C-alpha positions in Angstrom: -0.2 9.2 6.8 -3.4 10.0 7.3 -3.1 10.1 11.2 -0.3 12.5 10.4 -2.0 14.9 8.6 -5.1 15.1 10.7 -3.5 15.4 13.9 -0.8 18.0 12.9 -3.2 20.0 10.5 -6.9 18.7 10.4 -8.1 18.2 13.9 -11.7 19.3 13.3 -12.4 16.2 11.0 -11.9 13.8 14.4 -15.3 13.5 16.1 -15.6 15.5 19.2 -16.0 11.8 21.3 -12.8 10.7 19.4 -11.2 14.1 20.6 -10.4 13.4 24.4 -9.0 10.0 24.6 -6.3 11.1 21.4 -5.4 14.4 23.6 -5.4 12.2 26.5 -2.9 9.7 25.3 -0.4 12.4 23.8 -0.7 14.4 27.3 2.6 12.9 28.1 4.0 12.6 24.4 6.9 15.2 23.8 7.3 14.4 20.1 5.1 15.6 17.2 3.0 13.4 15.5 5.1 12.8 12.5 8.3 12.1 14.7 5.9 9.4 17.0 4.8 7.6 13.2 8.5 7.5 12.0 9.8 6.2 15.2 6.5 3.1 15.5 7.1 2.7 12.2 11.0 2.3 11.9 10.3 -0.2 14.9 8.0 -2.1 13.3 10.5 -2.8 9.8 13.2 -3.6 12.2 11.3 -6.3 13.9 10.1 -7.3 10.1 13.4 -7.8 9.3 15.6 -9.3 12.2 12.5 -11.7 11.9 13.3 -12.3 8.4 16.7 -13.4 8.8 16.2 -15.6 11.7 15.3 -19.4 11.7 11.3 -19.7 11.2 10.0 -20.6 15.1 12.7 -17.8 16.3 11.8 -14.9 14.0 8.0 -15.2 14.8 8.6 -15.4 18.6 11.2 -12.4 18.3 8.4 -10.6 16.0 5.4 -11.2 17.9 7.5 -10.7 21.7 9.5 -8.1 20.4 6.4 -5.9 19.1 4.4 -6.3 22.4 7.4 -5.6 24.7 8.8 -2.5 22.8 5.3 -1.2 21.6 4.5 -1.4 25.9 7.0 0.0 26.8 7.4 2.8 24.6 3.8 3.9 25.8 5.0 3.7 29.4 7.7 5.6 28.6 5.4 8.2 26.7 7.5 7.7 23.5 4.2 7.5 21.8 1.2 7.5 22.3 -1.0 4.1 22.8 -4.0 5.0 19.9 -0.6 5.5 17.4 0.3 2.2 18.5 -2.5 0.3 17.6 -2.8 2.2 13.8 0.8 1.1 13.1 -0.1 -2.6 13.9 -3.2 -2.6 12.1 -1.0 -1.2 9.2 1.7 -3.6 9.7 -0.8 -6.8 9.6 -3.3 -5.3 6.4 0.7 -5.2 5.1 0.8 -9.0 5.0 -2.4 -9.3 3.3 -0.9 -8.4 0.3 -1.0 -10.7 -2.3 2.5 -10.3 -4.4 5.7 -10.1 -1.9 7.2 -7.2 -4.4 4.3 -5.1 -4.1 4.4 -5.0 -0.5 7.9 -3.9 -0.7 7.0 -0.8 -2.5 4.2 0.2 -0.1 6.3 -0.5 2.8 9.0 2.2 1.2 6.3 4.9 -0.4 4.9 4.9 3.1 8.3 6.8 4.8 8.0 9.9 2.1 4.3 10.1 2.2 4.0 10.2 6.2 7.2 12.7 5.9 4.8 15.1 3.5 1.9 14.8 5.7 3.8 16.2 8.7 4.7 18.8 6.5 1.8 20.2 4.4 -1.3 17.4 6.0 -3.6 16.5 3.4 -2.1 18.3 0.7 1.2 16.9 1.2 -0.6 13.3 0.8 -2.6 14.5 -2.7 0.8 15.9 -3.7 3.1 12.6 -3.2 0.3 10.6 -4.5 0.3 12.8 -7.7 4.2 12.6 -8.1 3.3 8.6 -7.5 1.0 8.5 -10.3 2.8 10.6 -12.7 6.1 8.0 -12.3 3.2 5.1 -13.2 2.1 7.2 -16.0 5.8 7.2 -17.3 6.5 3.6 -16.9 6.6 1.4 -19.8 7.1 -2.5 -19.4 8.7 -4.3 -22.9 7.0 -1.2 -24.5 3.8 -1.5 -22.7 2.3 1.4 -20.7 2.2 0.1 -17.3 -1.2 1.6 -16.7 -2.8 -0.1 -20.1 -5.4 0.0 -20.3 -6.0 2.7 -18.2 -3.7 4.6 -20.0 -3.7 5.5 -22.7 -7.6 4.4 -22.6 -8.9 1.8 -25.0 -12.6 1.0 -24.5 -12.2 -2.2 -26.5 -9.3 -3.5 -23.9 -11.3 -3.0 -21.1 -13.4 -6.8 -21.8 -9.8 -8.4 -20.7 -8.8 -6.1 -17.9 -11.1 -6.0 -14.3 -13.6 -8.7 -15.5 -12.4 -11.1 -17.5 -14.9 -11.9 -20.6 -16.3 -14.7 -22.2 -13.5 -16.1 -24.7 -15.7 -15.6 -27.7 -15.3 -12.0 -26.7 -11.6 -11.8 -26.2 -10.3 -13.8 -29.2 -8.2 -10.3 -30.3 -5.5 -8.9 -28.4 -5.5 -5.8 -26.7 -4.8 -3.0 -29.3 -1.9 -1.5 -26.3 0.0 -4.9 -27.0 3.0 -5.0 -29.0 2.6 -8.5 -30.7 3.3 -10.3 -34.1 0.0 -11.2 -34.4 -3.5 -9.3 -32.6 -5.5 -12.7 -32.9 -5.5 -15.1 -29.8 -7.0 -17.5 -31.7 -9.2 -18.2 -34.7 -12.9 -17.0 -33.8 -14.4 -19.1 -36.7 -12.8 -22.5 -36.0 -12.7 -22.5 -32.2 -16.1 -23.5 -30.7 -15.0 -25.1 -27.2 -12.3 -23.7 -24.8 -10.2 -27.3 -25.5 -10.1 -25.6 -29.2 -9.0 -22.6 -28.0 -6.4 -24.0 -25.5 -4.7 -26.0 -28.3 
């Protein structure tokens, strides 16, 4: 999305040293950046899905060889620029670093509306898309608990057990956001060691 927004609306953000190579790489490409990005992203998704449905060794080979062959052919046929090919390849590799598989699928799905919005409105489109996503997350609830708790609704006391794990003595009481029968994890007066807490 950022590449599409910068190349379509915000060319002044690109340093002059980088501007000349980008112009040269896009000289013979007949498509606008948004279509170019969507074409490459869809190609990567097709390769990923095809590789997932084949036996492991064949799927890995298809993903690597297919990506190289299709990428090289699309650059030589002037369907995409080589700089965009590098950016899409790096973003595809970065998507594999997501620790939770379901979250990586969500990120892959949300990339396409953000690309389209950035092609229509540039940086404003990305901001609008992120605002809609944040609004949706703020409305979500899981088992009656707000999805973004303790960030929203904000509770300072609950932060002791969110981003940074506090000591056991400071987390005897559960977060006020949680709807549980007992607000206490354990009796702080009786538990003196970790094994007492686990029991």
